[in-house]
C-alpha distance (Angstrom), angle and dihedral (degrees) to the residues before:
residue distance angle dihedral
X1 . . .
X2 3.80 . .
X3 3.78 113.4 .
X4 3.80 122.4 -155.7
X5 3.79 118.2 -159.9
X6 3.81 120.2 -167.4
X7 3.78 131.7 166.9
X8 3.78 95.4 -139.4
X9 3.76 134.1 35.1
X10 3.79 91.2 -131.2
X11 3.82 88.4 59.7
X12 3.77 92.7 55.2
X13 3.81 100.1 33.8
X14 3.85 91.1 96.2
X15 3.84 88.4 53.3
X16 3.78 92.2 48.9
X17 3.80 91.7 49.4
X18 3.81 96.6 42.3
X19 3.80 95.2 51.4
X20 3.84 95.8 33.6
X21 3.78 93.5 -121.8
X22 3.77 118.0 -177.2
X23 3.79 125.5 -144.6
X24 3.77 113.6 -109.7
X25 3.79 115.6 -130.4
X26 3.81 93.1 -169.8
X27 3.79 95.9 74.8
X28 3.76 128.3 58.7
X29 3.83 108.7 172.4
X30 3.81 92.2 81.3
X31 3.78 134.9 1.8
X32 3.81 105.6 -92.5
X33 3.80 127.7 -167.7
X34 3.80 121.0 -172.1
X35 3.77 150.8 170.3
X36 3.82 131.7 167.0
X37 3.83 94.9 -71.2
X38 3.80 107.8 22.3
X39 3.75 137.7 51.8
X40 3.79 122.7 -171.1
X41 3.80 126.7 -167.0
X42 3.81 127.7 -168.8
X43 3.81 102.9 -147.8
X44 3.79 105.0 179.3
X45 3.81 124.3 -118.5
X46 3.81 123.5 -50.5
X47 3.77 142.8 33.4
X48 3.79 97.5 -76.9
X49 3.82 92.9 51.6
X50 3.82 92.3 45.5
X51 3.83 93.2 49.7
X52 3.79 91.9 46.8
X53 3.81 93.7 49.8
X54 3.79 92.2 46.6
X55 3.84 93.3 51.1
X56 3.82 90.7 44.0
X57 3.82 94.9 53.3
X58 3.79 90.8 43.6
X59 3.80 88.6 56.5
X60 3.81 90.9 48.9
X61 3.82 89.3 53.4
X62 3.82 98.7 39.6
X63 3.81 91.1 126.9
X64 3.80 91.4 61.0
X65 3.79 113.0 107.5
X66 3.81 92.1 -140.9
X67 3.78 131.9 3.2
X68 3.82 122.7 -157.5
X69 3.78 118.5 -156.8
X70 3.80 137.7 -155.3
X71 3.79 124.2 -179.1
X72 3.82 104.4 -156.3
X73 3.77 123.7 -172.5
X74 3.80 149.2 103.6
X75 3.79 130.2 -64.9
X76 3.78 140.8 -177.9
X77 3.79 126.7 -124.6
X78 3.76 141.0 170.7
X79 3.79 105.8 -115.3
X80 3.82 111.4 -0.8
X81 3.79 117.3 110.4
X82 3.82 119.8 -100.1
X83 3.80 106.8 -103.4
X84 3.85 95.6 32.6
X85 3.80 115.4 130.4
X86 3.80 125.8 -141.8
X87 3.79 138.7 -175.2
X88 3.81 113.2 -135.9
X89 3.82 110.9 -119.2
X90 3.81 94.5 173.8
X91 3.78 128.1 23.2
X92 3.81 123.1 -163.9
X93 3.76 139.7 173.8
X94 3.79 137.5 167.6
X95 3.82 92.1 -105.8
X96 3.79 104.0 45.4
X97 3.79 141.7 47.3
X98 3.81 114.5 -97.2
X99 3.83 114.3 -88.0
X100 3.77 125.6 -146.7
X101 3.81 114.2 -158.2
X102 3.83 116.8 -149.8
X103 3.84 113.9 -111.3
X104 3.78 120.4 -118.5
X105 3.82 116.0 -126.6
X106 3.81 112.9 -105.6
X107 3.81 92.6 16.9
X108 3.78 105.8 158.4
X109 3.79 95.4 -174.6
X110 3.82 113.3 107.1
X111 3.82 115.5 -119.3
X112 3.81 133.8 -126.6
X113 3.76 138.0 170.6
X114 3.78 117.7 -108.2
X115 3.81 131.9 -151.4
X116 3.79 114.9 -158.0
X117 3.80 113.7 -144.3
X118 3.78 132.5 -167.0
X119 3.79 92.1 -136.8
X120 3.82 135.7 26.6
X121 3.79 115.1 -87.0
X122 3.79 138.0 -176.1
X123 3.82 93.4 -167.3
X124 3.80 89.2 113.9
X125 3.81 123.1 -165.9
X126 3.83 125.4 -157.0
X127 3.86 115.2 -96.6
X128 3.80 91.6 0.8
X129 3.77 127.2 109.1
X130 3.81 123.2 -149.8
X131 3.81 122.0 -146.0
X132 3.83 137.5 149.8
X133 3.81 104.7 -132.1
X134 3.80 115.6 32.8
X135 3.82 100.4 90.0
X136 3.82 96.5 49.8
X137 3.80 91.7 41.3
X138 3.81 92.9 51.6
X139 3.81 94.7 44.5
X140 3.79 91.0 50.0
X141 3.82 99.1 41.8
X142 3.82 92.4 50.8
X143 3.81 88.3 60.8
X144 3.81 87.8 66.1
X145 3.81 104.3 32.5
X146 3.80 140.7 29.9
X147 3.80 112.4 -82.5
X148 3.84 88.7 -116.8
X149 3.79 89.0 66.6
X150 3.83 97.9 52.6
X151 3.81 120.4 85.3
X152 3.80 144.0 159.5
X153 3.81 125.2 -146.1
X154 3.82 118.1 -172.6
X155 3.80 130.1 -172.2
X156 3.78 117.0 -153.4
X157 3.79 112.0 -112.4
X158 3.81 100.2 167.8
X159 3.80 143.1 12.7
X160 3.81 140.7 168.8
X161 3.82 91.8 -67.6
X162 3.81 99.5 37.9
X163 3.82 114.1 46.4
X164 3.79 123.0 -146.2
X165 3.78 116.3 -75.2
X166 3.78 123.6 -168.4
X167 3.80 94.3 -149.3
X168 3.79 106.0 141.4
X169 3.82 94.9 -161.6
X170 3.84 90.3 51.5
X171 3.84 91.4 49.3
X172 3.82 90.6 52.0
X173 3.81 90.4 47.0
X174 3.84 92.1 52.3
X175 3.79 91.0 53.6
X176 3.79 94.2 40.2
X177 3.81 91.8 57.5
X178 3.80 88.0 59.0
X179 3.82 97.6 48.7
X180 3.83 94.7 110.7
X181 3.79 90.6 58.3
X182 3.80 93.0 40.5
X183 3.83 91.4 50.7
X184 3.80 92.1 48.4
X185 3.81 90.0 50.7
X186 3.83 91.2 48.3
X187 3.78 91.4 50.1
X188 3.81 92.1 50.3
X189 3.83 89.7 48.5
X190 3.83 91.4 49.3
X191 3.81 89.5 51.3
X192 3.81 90.3 49.6
X193 3.82 90.4 50.1
X194 3.83 92.2 52.6
X195 3.81 88.7 53.9
X196 3.81 95.1 48.4
């Protein structure tokens, strides 16, 4: 099983469409979309929501031998272009020790460090992404799976020249245009999980 965690449905709509996931009517705590290979949870915004959704879906799948995880969503940055996608190679927050995810072989997605905030900010820093879920997601998911199986992918939604917009269709479009890279990453992660 590969589990996708996203704060907003618009962030994960391209995933739902691409993998033909169907909404589960059996579960009410969070919106859950599934097929035989993938599970997608819409957590809501923020670290507490992301941690809760991650622990919840881990409990639902406790019989799985190994769970792979991807936190997918948007992030802000100083200079990177809107629509660029990055793999998080270091995840930091004010409340936790820095985390260093383990790279996947053949990963063609460029890496960045990410700082998880409690509130939105446009106080951009060079070569650093801002998000609101990655740290709590990563800390929680690594309680249930090997660190090699836990990853964060972020698509740039705003930068110093293009301020944040809360346009759901635009957010979906930014992630949709990266689906080839996202799918390749997911396939590599699934292959890694099988060999764990």
